[in-house]
Backbone as JSON, one array per atom type, in Angstrom:
{
  "sequence": "MGFPFAEFFKGKYGKLKQRRSYKLVSPTNSMRVEARSKLAQKLIAETLKAADAPGKVALPS",
  "N": [[-67.72, -20.45, -16.51], [-69.39, -20.97, -18.94], [-71.63, -21.43, -21.71], [-72.13, -24.67, -23.07], [-72.82, -24.92, -25.79], [-72.09, -22.46, -26.87], [-69.32, -22.5, -26.49], [-68.68, -24.67, -28.12], [-69.45, -23.65, -30.61], [-67.69, -21.47, -30.87], [-65.26, -22.81, -30.97], [-65.53, -24.32, -33.36], [-65.86, -22.26, -35.23], [-63.48, -20.87, -34.93], [-61.58, -22.77, -35.83], [-62.39, -23.03, -38.47], [-61.86, -20.47, -39.4], [-59.08, -20.37, -39.19], [-58.25, -22.18, -41.14], [-58.71, -20.94, -43.56], [-56.95, -19.53, -46.17], [-54.97, -16.98, -47.76], [-54.99, -15.96, -51.17], [-52.21, -15.95, -53.34], [-50.99, -13.03, -54.71], [-50.3, -12.28, -57.98], [-47.6, -10.43, -59.34], [-48.26, -7.32, -60.88], [-47.74, -5.44, -63.92], [-47.23, -2.77, -63.23], [-46.39, -3.07, -60.61], [-44.02, -4.45, -61.01], [-42.53, -2.53, -62.41], [-42.36, -0.55, -60.46], [-40.79, -1.89, -58.54], [-38.43, -2.2, -59.99], [-37.73, 0.5, -60.34], [-37.29, 1.29, -57.71], [-35.06, -0.27, -57.11], [-33.26, 0.8, -58.93], [-33.09, 3.44, -57.96], [-31.86, 2.94, -55.5], [-29.39, 1.92, -56.35], [-28.38, 4.17, -57.69], [-28.16, 5.96, -55.54], [-26.18, 4.67, -54.01], [-24.04, 4.82, -55.8], [-23.68, 7.6, -56.04], [-22.95, 8.15, -53.42], [-20.51, 6.83, -53.27], [-19.13, 8.3, -55.18], [-18.96, 10.79, -53.97], [-17.16, 10.4, -51.94], [-14.31, 9.64, -52.8], [-12.11, 6.86, -52.95], [-12.7, 6.02, -50.38], [-15.1, 4.61, -50.13], [-16.06, 1.59, -51.47], [-17.51, 0.57, -54.51], [-20.35, -1.52, -54.63], [-20.4, -4.73, -56.17]],
  "CA": [[-67.5, -21.44, -17.52], [-70.02, -20.61, -20.2], [-72.55, -22.41, -22.26], [-71.43, -25.65, -23.92], [-73.07, -24.66, -27.2], [-71.29, -21.3, -27.26], [-67.93, -22.95, -26.57], [-68.6, -25.52, -29.3], [-69.53, -22.78, -31.78], [-66.45, -20.7, -30.94], [-64.21, -23.72, -31.42], [-65.75, -24.65, -34.77], [-65.64, -21.05, -36.01], [-62.04, -20.57, -34.89], [-60.88, -23.71, -36.7], [-62.75, -22.68, -39.84], [-61.18, -19.22, -39.71], [-57.66, -20.65, -39.33], [-58.0, -22.93, -42.37], [-58.82, -20.07, -44.71], [-55.68, -18.9, -46.5], [-55.08, -15.94, -48.77], [-54.42, -16.28, -52.46], [-51.01, -15.21, -53.67], [-51.25, -12.06, -55.76], [-49.2, -12.22, -58.94], [-47.24, -9.03, -59.55], [-48.72, -6.68, -62.11], [-46.67, -4.7, -64.6], [-46.89, -1.57, -62.46], [-45.61, -3.51, -59.44], [-42.67, -4.77, -61.49], [-41.87, -1.26, -62.73], [-42.05, 0.09, -59.19], [-39.67, -2.61, -57.94], [-37.23, -1.86, -60.75], [-37.35, 1.89, -60.09], [-36.71, 1.34, -56.37], [-33.72, -0.84, -57.21], [-32.45, 1.79, -59.64], [-32.83, 4.55, -57.03], [-30.89, 2.46, -54.51], [-28.1, 1.85, -57.03], [-27.94, 5.55, -57.93], [-27.75, 6.52, -54.25], [-24.89, 4.07, -53.65], [-23.05, 5.35, -56.72], [-23.41, 8.99, -55.64], [-22.24, 8.11, -52.14], [-19.13, 6.45, -53.59], [-18.53, 9.4, -55.94], [-18.7, 11.9, -53.05], [-16.01, 10.06, -51.09], [-13.45, 8.76, -53.59], [-11.08, 6.15, -52.2], [-13.16, 5.58, -49.06], [-16.2, 3.66, -50.25], [-15.98, 0.78, -52.68], [-18.81, 0.3, -55.12], [-20.72, -2.94, -54.59], [-20.48, -5.3, -57.52]],
  "C": [[-68.15, -21.02, -18.83], [-70.92, -21.73, -20.68], [-71.8, -23.39, -23.16], [-71.62, -25.37, -25.41], [-72.21, -23.5, -27.7], [-69.82, -21.69, -27.41], [-67.72, -23.81, -27.82], [-68.58, -24.66, -30.56], [-68.24, -21.99, -31.97], [-65.31, -21.57, -31.46], [-64.33, -24.05, -32.89], [-65.43, -23.44, -35.65], [-64.15, -20.72, -36.06], [-61.25, -21.49, -35.81], [-61.15, -23.39, -38.17], [-61.99, -21.43, -40.29], [-59.69, -19.46, -39.95], [-57.35, -21.35, -40.65], [-58.01, -22.05, -43.6], [-57.47, -19.4, -44.97], [-55.9, -17.89, -47.61], [-54.43, -16.41, -50.07], [-53.21, -15.4, -52.71], [-51.31, -14.29, -54.85], [-50.05, -12.05, -56.7], [-48.89, -10.76, -59.23], [-47.72, -8.5, -60.9], [-47.54, -5.93, -62.73], [-46.26, -3.47, -63.81], [-46.09, -1.92, -61.21], [-44.17, -3.82, -59.84], [-41.88, -3.5, -61.78], [-41.47, -0.55, -61.45], [-40.85, -0.57, -58.51], [-38.37, -2.27, -58.66], [-36.77, -0.44, -60.46], [-36.76, 2.05, -58.69], [-35.29, 0.81, -56.37], [-32.78, 0.14, -57.89], [-32.12, 2.97, -58.74], [-31.79, 4.17, -55.99], [-29.49, 2.43, -55.12], [-27.53, 3.24, -57.28], [-27.45, 6.18, -56.63], [-26.4, 5.97, -53.82], [-23.77, 4.63, -54.52], [-22.68, 6.79, -56.36], [-22.64, 9.05, -54.33], [-20.77, 7.77, -52.38], [-18.42, 7.58, -54.33], [-18.19, 10.58, -55.03], [-17.49, 11.65, -52.18], [-15.09, 9.11, -51.86], [-12.36, 8.13, -52.72], [-11.53, 5.62, -50.87], [-14.22, 4.5, -49.16], [-16.06, 2.91, -51.56], [-17.39, 0.54, -53.21], [-19.13, -1.18, -55.0], [-20.84, -3.49, -56.01], [-21.64, -6.22, -57.68]]
}
């Protein structure tokens, strides 16, 4: 079973730990630039894929 005090402490600590939430990080300029460059790379890859197989792959709009 265990000691009642230890069980009480574990329960209180566990509830306290669960209540703590993380703050939302606002995106910085470098994060925004990185997201835009990833989107641009994806678009370029899709365009090149469509250009390599004309008539087979439609470009997404």
